[in-house]
C-alpha positions in Angstrom: -70.0 69.4 11.4 -68.1 66.4 10.0 -68.9 63.2 11.7 -65.5 61.7 12.8 -64.9 58.2 11.4 -62.3 55.5 11.8 -61.2 53.5 8.7 -59.2 50.2 8.9 -57.3 49.4 5.7 -55.7 45.9 5.5 -52.6 45.6 3.5 -52.0 49.3 4.0 -48.2 49.1 3.9 -47.7 49.2 0.1 -49.4 49.5 -3.3 -53.1 50.0 -3.5 -53.6 49.7 0.2 -51.1 52.4 1.0 -52.8 54.7 -1.5 -56.3 54.0 -0.2 -55.0 54.7 3.4 -53.4 58.0 2.1 -56.6 59.1 0.5 -58.8 58.2 3.4 -56.4 59.9 5.8 -56.6 63.1 3.8 -60.4 63.2 4.3 -61.4 65.6 7.1 -62.4 63.7 10.2 -61.2 60.3 9.0 -58.6 58.5 11.2 -56.9 55.6 9.5 -55.8 52.4 11.0 -53.1 51.2 8.6 -53.2 47.4 8.9 -50.2 45.3 8.0 -49.0 41.7 8.6 -46.4 42.8 11.2 -46.0 45.6 13.7 -42.9 46.8 11.9 -44.7 47.0 8.5 -47.7 48.7 10.1 -45.4 51.3 11.8 -43.6 51.9 8.4 -47.0 52.5 6.8 -48.0 55.0 9.5 -44.7 56.8 9.2 -45.1 57.0 5.4 -48.4 58.7 5.9 -47.4 60.9 8.8 -47.4 64.1 6.6 -51.0 63.6 5.3 -53.2 66.3 6.7 -56.5 64.9 8.1 -57.6 62.6 10.8 -54.3 60.9 11.5 -52.8 57.4 10.8 -52.1 54.7 13.3 -50.3 51.5 12.3 -51.9 48.2 13.5 -50.5 44.7 13.2 -53.1 42.4 11.6 -51.9 39.1 10.1 -54.7 37.6 8.0 -53.1 34.2 7.4 -55.2 32.8 10.3 -58.7 34.1 10.0 -59.7 33.1 13.5 -56.7 34.9 14.9 -57.5 37.9 12.7 -61.1 37.9 14.1 -59.7 37.9 17.7 -57.3 40.7 16.7 -60.2 42.7 15.2 -61.9 42.6 18.7 -58.6 43.9 20.2 -58.3 46.6 17.7 -61.8 47.9 18.3 -61.3 47.7 22.0 -58.1 49.8 21.8 -58.9 52.2 19.0 -62.7 52.5 19.1 -65.3 51.6 16.6 -64.3 51.0 13.0 -66.7 52.7 10.6 -65.0 52.0 7.3 -63.4 48.6 6.6 -61.3 48.2 3.4 -60.4 44.5 2.9 -57.4 45.1 0.6 -54.7 42.6 1.8 -54.2 39.7 -0.5 -51.9 37.0 -1.7 -51.5 35.8 -5.3 -50.0 32.3 -5.7 -49.0 31.6 -9.3 -50.0 28.7 -11.5 -53.1 27.2 -13.0 -55.3 24.6 -11.3 -52.9 21.8 -12.0 -49.8 23.8 -10.9 -50.8 25.5 -7.7 -50.6 23.1 -4.7 -53.2 22.8 -2.0 -51.1 24.8 0.5 -51.0 27.8 -1.9 -54.8 27.4 -2.6 -55.6 27.3 1.2 -53.4 30.4 1.8 -55.2 32.3 -0.9 -58.6 31.3 0.4 -57.6 32.2 4.0 -56.2 35.6 3.2 -58.3 36.7 0.3 -61.7 35.4 1.3 -61.9 33.9 4.9 -60.2 36.8 6.6 -62.4 39.5 5.0 -65.4 37.3 6.0 -64.1 37.3 9.6 -63.3 41.0 9.8 -66.6 41.9 8.2 -68.5 39.8 10.7 -66.9 41.6 13.6 -66.8 45.1 12.4 -70.0 44.8 10.3 -72.1 43.7 13.3 -70.9 46.8 15.2 -71.6 49.0 12.2 -75.1 47.6 11.9 -75.8 48.3 15.6 -74.6 51.9 15.2 -76.7 52.3 12.0 -73.8 53.3 9.7 -70.8 51.7 8.0 -68.9 51.0 4.9 -67.1 47.9 3.8 -65.1 47.8 0.6 -63.6 44.5 -0.6 -60.8 44.7 -3.1 -61.5 42.0 -5.7 -60.2 41.5 -9.2 -61.5 41.0 -12.7 -59.7 37.7 -12.4 -62.3 36.7 -9.8 -65.2 37.6 -12.1 -67.2 34.8 -13.8 -68.1 37.4 -16.5 -64.4 37.8 -17.3 -63.8 34.1 -17.2 -61.8 33.7 -13.9 -58.6 34.4 -15.7 -55.3 34.6 -14.0 -53.6 32.3 -11.4 -56.1 29.6 -10.3 -56.0 29.9 -6.5 -56.1 33.7 -6.7 -59.0 33.8 -9.2 -61.0 31.3 -7.1 -60.4 33.2 -3.9 -61.4 36.5 -5.4 -64.6 34.9 -6.8 -65.3 33.7 -3.2 -64.6 37.3 -2.0 -67.3 38.5 -4.4 -69.7 36.0 -2.9 -68.7 37.2 0.6 -69.5 40.7 -0.5 -73.0 39.8 -1.7 -73.9 37.8 1.4 -72.8 40.6 3.8 -74.6 43.3 1.7 -77.8 41.3 2.4 -77.0 40.5 6.0 -76.0 44.0 7.1 -78.9 45.9 5.6 -79.2 49.3 4.0 -77.3 51.4 6.6 -74.1 49.4 6.0 -72.9 49.7 2.4 -70.9 46.6 1.3 -69.3 46.6 -2.1 -66.4 45.1 -3.9 -64.2 46.8 -6.6 -61.8 45.5 -9.1 -58.9 47.9 -9.5 -57.6 48.2 -13.1 
């Protein structure tokens, strides 16, 4: 028998996030919470995936621009929809410019959405996964956030994705072997 699972995908309203949500929703027994910045965008994502055969899709509003508010919202989501077994931290922002061009506001926004919010969500959902003895966390990073690839690309984005890679390593250690924590770099 397939163990039913619930997956939360942030930034599930378009692009890579929508496709990840689609593929997870097609898996037998996987219910997807399609997270998006607004209730309207979350509802549109759920509607776009309504025809996918599988565990079903529910749109959930989850704005990551304020990591503390996102952490509080994560608690509400789990209380309303039950335990999250699979967390895909996909949402992101990409301000343009090199280190001299991007202003501090853009840098802070990238750090909040791309690194601090995944940290906050992984803390909440990861702790529950660890207690249950099973979980998966996937952080969508970028080659531009890799020291091995030279941190190419827009400065604030590259730095925030490098930070997300560090978040991944720290939670992989903290959550133990039953909760798999990885990052991937699409493309």
